[in-house]
N, C-alpha and C positions, 0 to 999 in steps of 0.2 A: 296722377291718375294713371293706371296701367293702360297701354295702347289697345288691348283687348276690349275695353270697355268703350272705345271711341268707334263711331260709325266710320268704316272704311270709305264711305262714299263722301264723307265731309271735305270740304276744301278747308285747308288751315291757313291762319295768318300768323306772322311772326308778332312779336311784342310791339316793334315799331309800327307794323301795319295796323295792329288792333288800337294803338294808341292814336293813331290819325283818325281811325273810323269814329272813335269815342271821344275825341277832341281833348285828349290827356296826354300826360308824358308817358315815355316808356317806363320810367320808375313807378308811376302810379298804377300801370298795368300790372307789373310785378307785384306791387303792394296789394291790388286787388285779388290776385291769385293767392298769395299768402293769407290774406284775410277771408278768403272764401267766397268773395263776390263773384268770381269767375271760377266756376267748379270744374271745367274740364280744360286740361292742357297737357302737353307733353313737354318735359324739360329736356333739352338737348344742348349740352354744355351749359352756357350762361344763359342761353335764351329759351324761350318756350314757344310752342306751336300751339295755337288756340284755334278750336274749330270756328269756322265762320258762322255757323248757326248760333254758338255761344255769344258772339259778339252782336250779332243782329238782335238777339233776344235782349241782351243787356241795353243796347241803343235804345230799344223801344220803352224802356222803363223810365218812370219819371224820377230823375235824380236831381237833388239840389246842388248846385255848383258851389264851389268853395269849401273852405274848412267849416266844421261844425262850431258853433259858439261855445266858448268856455262858460262853464258854471261860475258865477260870482258868489261871494259870500251872503250878499243880499238876495240872490235868487233861491237860496237853500231854505 
């Protein structure tokens, strides 16, 4: 996301800090950015800066832990 679309008053978290707040791994945070779950971030080098407000909003949502169950032939 272009920097101009971010609020200059936002505090930013690194990928690692966001992962700690969400109780997930750094890799999962990067995957959430790629998948569009985390909508606002700035990529700097190999890391991302994510607005604290984005993480607070995401942390407040009801998310199921773990991987989604695979569909089996008998489930179809």
